[in-house]
Residue, then its C-alpha position, 0 to 999 in steps of 0.5 A: x500500500x505504501x509503494x502504491x501510494x508513492x507511485x500515485x504521488x509520483x504520477x501526479x507530480x509528473x503530470x503537473x503543469x510545467x509550462x512557463x509561468x507567463x504562459x500559464x497566466x495567458x493561455x488561449x481563450x476557452x475553458x481551463x480545468x485545474x485540479x490541485x495535487x494537495x490536500x492542504x486547505x491553506x495551499x488550496x485557498x491560496x491557489x484561488x487567490x493566485x488565479x484571481x490575481x494573476x490569470x487573464x480571465x477576460x477570454x477564458x473561464x477556469x474551473x478549479x477542483x480541490x479536496x482537503x484533509x480535515x478542516x473547518x473553513x469559515x467565511x471572511x466575516x465570521x466569528x470562529x468562536x461562534x461558528x465551531x468548537x475550537x477546543x475540539x478542533x485542537x484535540x482532533x488536530x483539525x485545521x481552521x481556515x478563513x477564506x476570502x469569500x463571504x458565506x457560512x462555515x463548512x467542514x472539509x475532509x477527503x469525502x468532500x469536493x470543492x469547486x471554484x468557478x472563475x470568470x470576469x465579473x460580467x460573466x459571473x453567474x452562480x446559478x448556472x454553475x450550480x445547474x452545471x453540477x446538477x446536470x453532471x450528477x444527473x448524467x452520472x446517476x439519472x435517478x438522483x433527486x437533486x436540484x438548486x434552491x433560490x439560496x444557491x444550495x443543492x438539495x438531495x431528495x428535496x430536504x438534504x443539503x449536499x452543497x453550499x455556496x460562497x463567492x468573492x466579487x472583485x472589480x473586474x473578476x470574480x469566483x464562485x465556489x461550492x462544496x459537494x458532499x460525497x462521503x464526508x464524516x458526518x459525525x465529525x462535521x456535526x461535532x465541530x460545527x457546534x459552538x460550546x461557547x456561551x455569552x457571545x454577542x457578535x455582529x459577525x455573519x452567522x451560518x444557517x444550520x441545515x440537514x446534510x446527507x452524503x451522495x454516497x448514502x444515496x448511492x454507495x457506488x459513487x466515489x469522489x473521483x467519479x464526481x470530479x470527472x463527471x463535473x469536469x466533463x460537463x464543464x468541458x462540454x458547456x465551455x466547448x473545450x477539451x475534457x482535460x484536467x491540468x494537475x497543479x502543485x500549489x507549492x510550485x513557485x515556478x508555476x505559481x510565483x508568489x504562491x507560498x507567501x499567500x499560503x503563509x498569510x492564510x495560516x497566520x493568527x492575524x488572518x484566521x482569528x484577528x480578522x474576526x469582527x469585534x465581539x463581546x463575551x458576557x458569561x458566568x461560570x461556577x467554580x467548586x473548591x473544597x465543598x464551596x461554590x462560587x459564581x464568577x462573572x466575566x465580561x470582555x470585549x474582543x477586537x481584532x482577536x485581542x482582549x480590549x476590555x476585561x472585567x472579572x467579578x469575584x469575592x475579595x476573600x477568594x482572591x486578593x484584589x491586587x492579584x485579580x487586577x494583575x490578571x485583568x491588566x495582563x489579559x488586556x491587549x493579549x490574544x483571546x487565545x488559550x495558549x497565550x493566556x496560559x503563558x500569561x497566567x503561568x508567568x503571573x503565578x511565579x510572582x504570587x505569594x507562596x501560598x498553596x491554597x492561593x495557587x490552587x484558587x488561582x489555577x482553578x480560576x485560570x482554567x475556567x478562563x481558558x475554557x472560554x477560549 
């Protein structure tokens, strides 16, 4: 199996487009179908940015096909704390990415197909793109009951969402991308797209929950490869071009100059979390310590992913006011992030009085604070 996998990777790399970078940007008119050889969400999102920035779309349209290893992808104007279970993502080592288009949050894995349609802004038409996908599905399996809704979703059996849509409109160019559920892990999907965080108030764009279903559940003989091929064939037919898929390696600077900088930017904390619209957290939690119960009230304002205002309301006899003030002072201006908060509270603990009971109370408070993140 290992040898087979290595051979497959070698074959993919040997097929990767090696034309000069200028030629790739200005190839002749018509339709172009590109597929990524990478399953990395940041690399694939970077390819979208690169195509939009570098390719001449005036006389050609481009279809980009891609699949990701497990990842949650939020829209440009969304709040990750509101949209997903960040603690669970960290536990399961699932990546979190923020795309440049709007829309809602989606879960990606290798059972999910991603399609991006590039055009000029004048030719942008998401309904036609989705009808193309439906036509490809019906050509592959005529018995499938699939249709496009007014919300630009694709439904299976009139009730299950199998595809969601988002778009980015530039001054002269545009892209529309959508997902297609083939055989995604629905248990992980539903678990990670459920926020456990309480007391959040935000004007960020919320996702609209929907019942989902895999095409595989309807017809187990389907595979992602079959679906990709059927969509590529229908795209080629409609755009009167060869049914040829060009494989690209999203890390290849000779083909995509500057691509690695775009990938790095999409991975930064400042982009993934720092672009979150301003929000507030106002919540209470109960702490149990030596058979006593204590209610703690927390109020925070978060801007650009950093704590702008922080208030912690708890009895003076439980924690010295000076120590509580130091905690508030340290948190203000810091990232709303468990790793950074852990480092801050550990540093503060070192300068605390050497009192075991005080340290225990401090640790309990900080553990609960970190759970908010």
